[in-house]
SEKE-820147 format. One record per residue (C-alpha): residue in three letters; residue number from 1; x, y, z. Coordinates in pm, whole numbers, plus 50000, padded with zeros to 5 digits. Example, Ala and Ser with C-alpha at 12.3 -4.5 7.8 and 13.67 -1.06 7.14 Angstrom:
<nodes>
<node ALA; 1; <51230; 49550; 50780>>
<node SER; 2; <51367; 49894; 50714>>
</nodes>
This chain:
<nodes>
<node MET; 1; <31812; 44720; 52599>>
<node ASP; 2; <31999; 44389; 52623>>
<node ARG; 3; <32272; 44389; 52357>>
<node GLN; 4; <32245; 44015; 52287>>
<node ILE; 5; <31868; 44028; 52233>>
<node LEU; 6; <31912; 44323; 51998>>
<node LYS; 7; <32175; 44129; 51807>>
<node GLU; 8; <31943; 43827; 51772>>
<node VAL; 9; <31658; 44046; 51646>>
<node LEU; 10; <31890; 44208; 51395>>
<node LEU; 11; <32008; 43873; 51262>>
<node ASP; 12; <31652; 43737; 51246>>
<node GLN; 13; <31530; 44042; 51058>>
<node ARG; 14; <31809; 44016; 50804>>
<node ALA; 15; <31606; 43738; 50639>>
<node LEU; 16; <31315; 43975; 50577>>
<node SER; 17; <31301; 44068; 50210>>
<node LEU; 18; <31075; 44078; 49905>>
<node LYS; 19; <30852; 43775; 49850>>
<node PRO; 20; <30789; 43630; 49502>>
<node ASP; 21; <30420; 43731; 49508>>
<node ASP; 22; <30475; 44089; 49632>>
<node VAL; 23; <30339; 44357; 49399>>
<node LEU; 24; <30623; 44596; 49319>>
<node ARG; 25; <30543; 44963; 49381>>
<node TYR; 26; <30880; 45127; 49336>>
<node GLN; 27; <30903; 45480; 49198>>
<node PRO; 28; <31237; 45647; 49122>>
<node ILE; 29; <31372; 45855; 49409>>
<node ALA; 30; <31603; 46149; 49355>>
<node GLU; 31; <31964; 46043; 49400>>
<node ASP; 32; <32038; 46344; 49619>>
<node SER; 33; <31763; 46258; 49868>>
<node GLU; 34; <31947; 46200; 50196>>
<node VAL; 35; <31641; 46101; 50402>>
<node VAL; 36; <31340; 45934; 50238>>
<node VAL; 37; <31021; 45894; 50442>>
<node LEU; 38; <30755; 45640; 50341>>
<node SER; 39; <30435; 45708; 50534>>
<node GLY; 40; <30085; 45561; 50523>>
<node VAL; 41; <29825; 45353; 50701>>
<node ARG; 42; <29924; 45031; 50878>>
<node ARG; 43; <29958; 44728; 50643>>
<node CYS; 44; <29931; 44923; 50318>>
<node GLY; 45; <30266; 44794; 50187>>
<node LYS; 46; <30527; 45033; 50330>>
<node SER; 47; <30753; 44747; 50442>>
<node THR; 48; <30730; 44581; 50102>>
<node LEU; 49; <30826; 44906; 49935>>
<node LEU; 50; <31115; 44949; 50177>>
<node HIS; 51; <31245; 44600; 50088>>
<node GLU; 52; <31201; 44681; 49721>>
<node ILE; 53; <31412; 44993; 49762>>
<node ARG; 54; <31673; 44786; 49949>>
<node SER; 55; <31691; 44551; 49651>>
<node THR; 56; <31783; 44844; 49422>>
<node GLN; 57; <32065; 44979; 49641>>
<node ASN; 58; <32429; 44873; 49658>>
<node GLU; 59; <32409; 44855; 50039>>
<node SER; 60; <32115; 44676; 50202>>
<node ASP; 61; <32222; 44520; 50534>>
<node TYR; 62; <32149; 44803; 50778>>
<node PHE; 63; <31779; 44722; 50817>>
<node PHE; 64; <31575; 44724; 51138>>
<node ASN; 65; <31201; 44689; 51203>>
<node PHE; 66; <31087; 44857; 51525>>
<node ASP; 67; <30739; 44701; 51510>>
<node ASP; 68; <30878; 44388; 51681>>
<node GLU; 69; <30762; 44292; 52031>>
<node ARG; 70; <31117; 44200; 52132>>
<node VAL; 71; <31228; 44564; 52111>>
<node LEU; 72; <30953; 44719; 52325>>
<node LYS; 73; <31220; 44837; 52570>>
<node PHE; 74; <31425; 45004; 52296>>
<node THR; 75; <31492; 45372; 52371>>
<node VAL; 76; <31679; 45651; 52196>>
<node ASN; 77; <31991; 45555; 52397>>
<node ASP; 78; <31998; 45215; 52223>>
<node PHE; 79; <32053; 45363; 51877>>
<node GLN; 80; <32428; 45378; 51947>>
<node ILE; 81; <32430; 45005; 52034>>
<node LEU; 82; <32233; 44934; 51714>>
<node THR; 83; <32490; 45127; 51508>>
<node GLU; 84; <32777; 44934; 51668>>
<node LEU; 85; <32601; 44602; 51595>>
<node PHE; 86; <32544; 44698; 51232>>
<node ILE; 87; <32919; 44758; 51191>>
<node GLU; 88; <33013; 44447; 51389>>
<node LEU; 89; <32790; 44218; 51182>>
<node PHE; 90; <32802; 44371; 50835>>
<node GLY; 91; <33101; 44601; 50817>>
<node THR; 92; <33090; 44972; 50736>>
<node GLN; 93; <32795; 45088; 50523>>
<node ASN; 94; <32629; 45426; 50470>>
<node THR; 95; <32267; 45332; 50387>>
<node TYR; 96; <32011; 45266; 50662>>
<node TYR; 97; <31654; 45127; 50648>>
<node PHE; 98; <31419; 45166; 50945>>
<node ASP; 99; <31062; 45033; 50958>>
<node GLU; 100; <30803; 45201; 51189>>
<node ILE; 101; <31071; 45410; 51355>>
<node GLN; 102; <30820; 45654; 51506>>
<node ASN; 103; <30764; 45395; 51783>>
<node ILE; 104; <31086; 45522; 51944>>
<node GLU; 105; <31068; 45861; 52116>>
<node GLY; 106; <31351; 46087; 52003>>
<node TRP; 107; <31423; 45890; 51684>>
<node GLU; 108; <31451; 46207; 51475>>
<node ARG; 109; <31772; 46316; 51651>>
<node TYR; 110; <31941; 45989; 51556>>
<node ILE; 111; <31831; 46026; 51194>>
<node ARG; 112; <31965; 46381; 51196>>
<node ARG; 113; <32302; 46252; 51321>>
<node LEU; 114; <32319; 45988; 51049>>
<node ARG; 115; <32234; 46245; 50788>>
<node ASP; 116; <32491; 46494; 50918>>
<node TYR; 117; <32761; 46229; 50885>>
<node GLY; 118; <32673; 46169; 50519>>
<node SER; 119; <32453; 45858; 50544>>
<node LYS; 120; <32144; 45791; 50335>>
<node VAL; 121; <31837; 45688; 50535>>
<node PHE; 122; <31504; 45531; 50436>>
<node ILE; 123; <31233; 45519; 50703>>
<node THR; 124; <30866; 45420; 50724>>
<node GLY; 125; <30599; 45538; 50965>>
<node SER; 126; <30223; 45527; 51014>>
<node ASN; 127; <30155; 45852; 51199>>
<node ALA; 128; <30124; 46158; 50976>>
<node SER; 129; <30138; 46426; 51244>>
<node MET; 130; <30423; 46271; 51440>>
<node LEU; 131; <30638; 46230; 51132>>
<node SER; 132; <30566; 46583; 51013>>
<node ARG; 133; <30633; 46737; 51353>>
<node GLU; 134; <30964; 46563; 51421>>
<node LEU; 135; <31093; 46589; 51066>>
<node GLY; 136; <30987; 46952; 51042>>
<node THR; 137; <31178; 47033; 51360>>
<node HIS; 138; <31503; 46849; 51295>>
<node LEU; 139; <31524; 46785; 50920>>
<node THR; 140; <31361; 47090; 50763>>
<node GLY; 141; <31408; 47079; 50387>>
<node ARG; 142; <31637; 46778; 50409>>
<node TYR; 143; <31399; 46492; 50338>>
<node VAL; 144; <31166; 46359; 50071>>
<node ARG; 145; <30830; 46220; 50177>>
<node LYS; 146; <30615; 45970; 49987>>
<node GLU; 147; <30267; 45875; 50109>>
<node LEU; 148; <30157; 45519; 50039>>
<node PHE; 149; <29798; 45397; 50013>>
<node PRO; 150; <29634; 45058; 49967>>
<node PHE; 151; <29653; 44935; 49606>>
<node SER; 152; <29532; 45163; 49330>>
<node PHE; 153; <29320; 44999; 49058>>
<node LYS; 154; <29632; 44975; 48839>>
<node GLU; 155; <29818; 44794; 49117>>
<node PHE; 156; <29513; 44576; 49181>>
<node LEU; 157; <29515; 44463; 48817>>
<node ARG; 158; <29889; 44394; 48840>>
<node PHE; 159; <29824; 44189; 49155>>
<node LYS; 160; <29557; 43991; 48968>>
<node GLY; 161; <29787; 43938; 48672>>
<node VAL; 162; <29560; 44129; 48434>>
<node ASP; 163; <29736; 44321; 48158>>
<node HIS; 164; <29567; 44625; 48012>>
<node PRO; 165; <29660; 44827; 47703>>
<node GLU; 166; <29587; 45197; 47666>>
<node THR; 167; <29228; 45258; 47777>>
<node GLY; 168; <29133; 45410; 47442>>
<node LEU; 169; <29232; 45092; 47258>>
<node LEU; 170; <29032; 44830; 47448>>
<node SER; 171; <28842; 44557; 47268>>
<node THR; 172; <28499; 44454; 47392>>
<node ASN; 173; <28646; 44152; 47569>>
<node GLU; 174; <28924; 44356; 47731>>
<node LYS; 175; <28680; 44621; 47845>>
<node SER; 176; <28446; 44360; 47996>>
<node LEU; 177; <28733; 44186; 48173>>
<node ILE; 178; <28865; 44508; 48325>>
<node LYS; 179; <28515; 44623; 48423>>
<node GLY; 180; <28461; 44288; 48597>>
<node GLN; 181; <28787; 44333; 48789>>
<node PHE; 182; <28684; 44686; 48882>>
<node ASN; 183; <28363; 44548; 49035>>
<node VAL; 184; <28576; 44319; 49253>>
<node TYR; 185; <28806; 44608; 49346>>
<node PHE; 186; <28504; 44824; 49433>>
<node GLU; 187; <28391; 44556; 49679>>
<node SER; 188; <28722; 44445; 49827>>
<node GLY; 189; <28941; 44757; 49835>>
<node GLY; 190; <29318; 44745; 49809>>
<node PHE; 191; <29483; 44612; 50125>>
<node PRO; 192; <29735; 44357; 49989>>
<node ALA; 193; <29703; 44092; 50262>>
<node TYR; 194; <29323; 44099; 50245>>
<node LEU; 195; <29330; 44053; 49867>>
<node LYS; 196; <29549; 43747; 49918>>
<node SER; 197; <29334; 43589; 50191>>
<node GLY; 198; <28981; 43723; 50132>>
<node ASN; 199; <28929; 43680; 50506>>
<node ASN; 200; <28706; 43952; 50655>>
<node GLU; 201; <28855; 43881; 50996>>
<node TYR; 202; <29179; 44028; 50866>>
<node LEU; 203; <29013; 44365; 50804>>
<node LYS; 204; <28850; 44359; 51147>>
<node SER; 205; <29187; 44282; 51307>>
<node LEU; 206; <29352; 44558; 51104>>
<node TYR; 207; <29092; 44810; 51216>>
<node GLU; 208; <29140; 44713; 51580>>
<node SER; 209; <29519; 44753; 51545>>
<node ILE; 210; <29477; 45100; 51399>>
<node LEU; 211; <29217; 45209; 51655>>
<node TYR; 212; <29379; 45071; 51967>>
<node ARG; 213; <29752; 45088; 51889>>
<node ASP; 214; <29779; 45387; 51654>>
<node VAL; 215; <29500; 45600; 51802>>
<node MET; 216; <29418; 45511; 52163>>
<node VAL; 217; <29754; 45390; 52302>>
<node ARG; 218; <29961; 45644; 52112>>
<node ASN; 219; <29745; 45934; 52232>>
<node ASN; 220; <29666; 45801; 52582>>
<node LEU; 221; <29289; 45783; 52517>>
<node THR; 222; <29060; 45581; 52741>>
<node ASN; 223; <28703; 45633; 52613>>
<node GLU; 224; <28677; 45344; 52369>>
<node LYS; 225; <28297; 45376; 52332>>
<node GLU; 226; <28312; 45734; 52202>>
<node LEU; 227; <28575; 45647; 51944>>
<node LEU; 228; <28391; 45335; 51825>>
<node GLU; 229; <28068; 45532; 51781>>
<node LEU; 230; <28250; 45813; 51603>>
<node VAL; 231; <28418; 45580; 51353>>
<node TYR; 232; <28094; 45388; 51294>>
<node TYR; 233; <27897; 45705; 51223>>
<node PHE; 234; <28180; 45844; 51010>>
<node SER; 235; <28201; 45522; 50806>>
<node SER; 236; <27825; 45522; 50753>>
<node ASN; 237; <27825; 45879; 50621>>
<node VAL; 238; <28128; 45915; 50393>>
<node GLY; 239; <28084; 46192; 50140>>
<node LYS; 240; <27830; 46377; 50354>>
<node LEU; 241; <27879; 46713; 50523>>
<node MET; 242; <27988; 46692; 50886>>
<node SER; 243; <28074; 46945; 51154>>
<node TYR; 244; <28242; 46888; 51488>>
<node ASN; 245; <27927; 47011; 51663>>
<node SER; 246; <27701; 46769; 51475>>
<node LEU; 247; <27942; 46480; 51539>>
<node ALA; 248; <27954; 46569; 51909>>
<node LYS; 249; <27573; 46542; 51930>>
<node VAL; 250; <27570; 46207; 51749>>
<node VAL; 251; <27843; 46056; 51967>>
<node GLY; 252; <27711; 46213; 52287>>
<node VAL; 253; <28020; 46423; 52363>>
<node LYS; 254; <27961; 46756; 52535>>
<node ASN; 255; <28257; 46944; 52391>>
<node ALA; 256; <28311; 46969; 52012>>
<node SER; 257; <28684; 47021; 52074>>
<node THR; 258; <28698; 46660; 52199>>
<node ILE; 259; <28562; 46546; 51863>>
<node SER; 260; <28812; 46771; 51688>>
<node ASN; 261; <29093; 46598; 51878>>
<node TYR; 262; <28955; 46252; 51799>>
<node ILE; 263; <28929; 46339; 51429>>
<node GLY; 264; <29286; 46467; 51435>>
<node PHE; 265; <29414; 46144; 51589>>
<node LEU; 266; <29219; 45932; 51337>>
<node GLN; 267; <29359; 46139; 51052>>
<node ASP; 268; <29712; 46099; 51188>>
<node SER; 269; <29667; 45722; 51168>>
<node TYR; 270; <29557; 45756; 50802>>
<node LEU; 271; <29226; 45586; 50881>>
<node ILE; 272; <29011; 45885; 50781>>
<node PHE; 273; <29043; 46207; 50583>>
<node MET; 274; <28856; 46537; 50609>>
<node VAL; 275; <28804; 46769; 50310>>
<node ASN; 276; <28743; 47142; 50353>>
<node LYS; 277; <28507; 47358; 50153>>
<node TYR; 278; <28717; 47580; 49929>>
<node ASP; 279; <28731; 47942; 50039>>
<node VAL; 280; <28998; 48207; 49991>>
<node SER; 281; <28967; 48267; 50366>>
<node LEU; 282; <29151; 47999; 50565>>
<node LYS; 283; <28941; 48090; 50869>>
<node LYS; 284; <28618; 48014; 50681>>
<node GLN; 285; <28767; 47691; 50551>>
<node MET; 286; <28820; 47579; 50910>>
<node GLN; 287; <28474; 47692; 51023>>
<node ASN; 288; <28268; 47539; 50741>>
<node ALA; 289; <28135; 47183; 50752>>
<node LYS; 290; <28369; 46920; 50609>>
<node LYS; 291; <28329; 46603; 50405>>
<node GLY; 292; <28483; 46280; 50531>>
<node TYR; 293; <28632; 45975; 50358>>
<node LEU; 294; <28788; 45645; 50470>>
<node ILE; 295; <29122; 45492; 50367>>
<node ASP; 296; <28979; 45184; 50187>>
<node LEU; 297; <28646; 45053; 50058>>
<node GLY; 298; <28700; 44700; 50188>>
<node LEU; 299; <28761; 44837; 50536>>
<node LEU; 300; <28470; 45076; 50495>>
<node ARG; 301; <28230; 44790; 50419>>
<node THR; 302; <28363; 44605; 50725>>
<node LEU; 303; <28300; 44898; 50960>>
<node ALA; 304; <27952; 44999; 50845>>
<node PHE; 305; <27661; 44851; 50656>>
<node HIS; 306; <27589; 45011; 50319>>
<node HIS; 307; <27285; 44970; 50093>>
<node THR; 308; <27322; 44961; 49715>>
<node GLU; 309; <27188; 45316; 49705>>
<node ASP; 310; <27506; 45421; 49887>>
<node ASN; 311; <27715; 45318; 49586>>
<node GLY; 312; <27741; 45677; 49465>>
<node ARG; 313; <27907; 45786; 49791>>
<node LEU; 314; <28135; 45481; 49790>>
<node LEU; 315; <28238; 45568; 49435>>
<node GLU; 316; <28306; 45923; 49555>>
<node ASN; 317; <28528; 45779; 49831>>
<node LEU; 318; <28718; 45579; 49570>>
<node VAL; 319; <28774; 45887; 49354>>
<node PHE; 320; <28894; 46083; 49657>>
<node LEU; 321; <29155; 45815; 49736>>
<node GLU; 322; <29282; 45816; 49378>>
<node LEU; 323; <29316; 46195; 49387>>
<node LYS; 324; <29515; 46160; 49711>>
<node ARG; 325; <29742; 45901; 49547>>
<node ARG; 326; <29804; 46151; 49268>>
<node GLY; 327; <29910; 46411; 49524>>
<node LYS; 328; <29625; 46654; 49455>>
<node GLU; 329; <29520; 46935; 49689>>
<node ILE; 330; <29149; 46857; 49729>>
<node TYR; 331; <28848; 47068; 49835>>
<node TYR; 332; <28474; 47054; 49779>>
<node HIS; 333; <28271; 47340; 49635>>
<node ASN; 334; <27933; 47457; 49764>>
<node GLN; 335; <27785; 47795; 49677>>
<node LYS; 336; <27467; 47788; 49473>>
<node ARG; 337; <27525; 47417; 49406>>
<node GLU; 338; <27762; 47151; 49533>>
<node CYS; 339; <28051; 47003; 49337>>
<node ASP; 340; <28220; 46700; 49493>>
<node PHE; 341; <28582; 46796; 49427>>
<node VAL; 342; <28774; 47099; 49312>>
<node ILE; 343; <29151; 47070; 49272>>
<node LYS; 344; <29387; 47350; 49365>>
<node GLU; 345; <29733; 47406; 49218>>
<node LYS; 346; <29942; 47684; 49369>>
<node THR; 347; <29691; 47968; 49419>>
<node LYS; 348; <29403; 47869; 49189>>
<node ILE; 349; <29142; 47604; 49127>>
<node VAL; 350; <29231; 47414; 48808>>
<node GLU; 351; <28981; 47127; 48794>>
<node ALA; 352; <28623; 47046; 48893>>
<node ILE; 353; <28504; 46686; 48935>>
<node GLN; 354; <28157; 46551; 49003>>
<node VAL; 355; <28099; 46187; 49099>>
<node SER; 356; <27771; 46000; 49048>>
<node TRP; 357; <27693; 45630; 49017>>
<node SER; 358; <27471; 45708; 48719>>
<node ILE; 359; <27330; 46015; 48543>>
<node GLU; 360; <27078; 45827; 48333>>
<node ASP; 361; <26767; 45973; 48499>>
<node GLU; 362; <26697; 46338; 48419>>
<node PHE; 363; <26678; 46463; 48779>>
<node THR; 364; <27021; 46325; 48871>>
<node TYR; 365; <27171; 46445; 48544>>
<node LYS; 366; <27049; 46802; 48595>>
<node ARG; 367; <27159; 46808; 48960>>
<node GLU; 368; <27511; 46680; 48892>>
<node LEU; 369; <27555; 46901; 48588>>
<node ALA; 370; <27434; 47212; 48776>>
<node GLY; 371; <27686; 47153; 49057>>
<node LEU; 372; <27969; 47101; 48810>>
<node LEU; 373; <27881; 47410; 48603>>
<node ASP; 374; <27853; 47623; 48917>>
<node ALA; 375; <28213; 47536; 49006>>
<node VAL; 376; <28339; 47567; 48647>>
<node ASN; 377; <28187; 47914; 48609>>
<node ILE; 378; <28294; 48049; 48948>>
<node PHE; 379; <28655; 47939; 48901>>
<node GLY; 380; <28674; 48035; 48533>>
<node LEU; 381; <28742; 47685; 48400>>
<node LYS; 382; <28682; 47575; 48041>>
<node GLU; 383; <28580; 47218; 48115>>
<node GLY; 384; <28457; 46982; 48385>>
<node LEU; 385; <28460; 46611; 48457>>
<node ILE; 386; <28178; 46380; 48567>>
<node LEU; 387; <28286; 46033; 48683>>
<node THR; 388; <28026; 45755; 48681>>
<node GLU; 389; <28008; 45379; 48711>>
<node SER; 390; <27992; 45314; 48335>>
<node ILE; 391; <27892; 45611; 48113>>
<node ASP; 392; <28150; 45732; 47860>>
<node ARG; 393; <28075; 46037; 47647>>
<node GLU; 394; <28150; 46404; 47596>>
<node ILE; 395; <27898; 46688; 47587>>
<node GLU; 396; <27901; 47066; 47564>>
<node VAL; 397; <27674; 47274; 47784>>
<node GLU; 398; <27664; 47655; 47791>>
<node GLY; 399; <27998; 47667; 47612>>
<node VAL; 400; <28158; 47432; 47868>>
<node ARG; 401; <28312; 47099; 47764>>
<node VAL; 402; <28193; 46825; 47999>>
<node ARG; 403; <28370; 46490; 47987>>
<node VAL; 404; <28172; 46197; 48131>>
<node LYS; 405; <28388; 45893; 48208>>
<node PRO; 406; <28367; 45561; 48389>>
<node VAL; 407; <28570; 45573; 48711>>
<node TRP; 408; <28764; 45257; 48618>>
<node LYS; 409; <28879; 45417; 48292>>
<node TRP; 410; <28983; 45740; 48463>>
<node MET; 411; <29178; 45541; 48726>>
<node LEU; 412; <29383; 45372; 48453>>
<node GLU; 413; <29485; 45698; 48284>>
</nodes>
């Protein structure tokens, strides 16, 4: 790559930093972490977090964003030139910051070299599989990884400037205010730029960037129609059981392995997630039907039309995303009855969660309770959780403590 162009890009990018209206998302990172990886879907705030981290460090000048059209010709051989320019412009430093570095083939070898010479490196990326594969090969056990998602409800309230005390100490006015904000969050999702603009065209443009740049171009795919139909069907059926064979029939693909590949690519881009049925046999986990969820409710509403009766499944999607933010290992349970989520820690299931928009009518109440109790009893738990749109109470059934909570309250805990 032309050295002078690279130098100009570097100087231009030096001005990139935190903006006054950015919502801060920083979490303490272990001091001995030599390589820190921030991964997540496109436009979820990784760059903002990277700048926030820069602002907390003694050294902050060695920053470069590879998602810049002027560096399309950048190759692994240009990393040496970049290093020389860093030193030429800013003097000797030992802390590096790289945004969307996975765009450059062979990047992991350069990061390994920096690490071996005692430098600290922060990087972002938006491809789960690519980051895992390269880091696993060249930096095994030598990096810390943090996954970033669109705003949580807590971050959404911070963005809106709404303070909230402990959820158990809310006045009627405070509760009503927070519930009103939750209704907005439930409609709009958590992508920062969309919350600032409210422009639906932004979400459409974001989806196209993910689909075409992060899925099709990156994986050399050409059948746009199949992917569009797959994502539309997937978005219209979040929370429902799906198999690769059934998806192949819907999309009109002859081979289920093609669908499996598509799903893998979409998961790598963080657009969708698949949840396995819990089974002690890994083989059965892979063979059983899965449940699917999307990265954000605002994006979900943009991709597919949903009736008000779909609110229960959208609420389930929201709960899934919060569990992912909390780093939980998530499965669904389905033996005699179905339970939406069971959470595994180490070798055992430690929590069962059922999600329903409302359990006011007797049929729904009995169905949701039966699914929860089936999971609680099979896994030997002492209590279960039902998350709803607004109900808040605690009951005991068959010796099992069942907590019923509004989703908004649970998300603020």
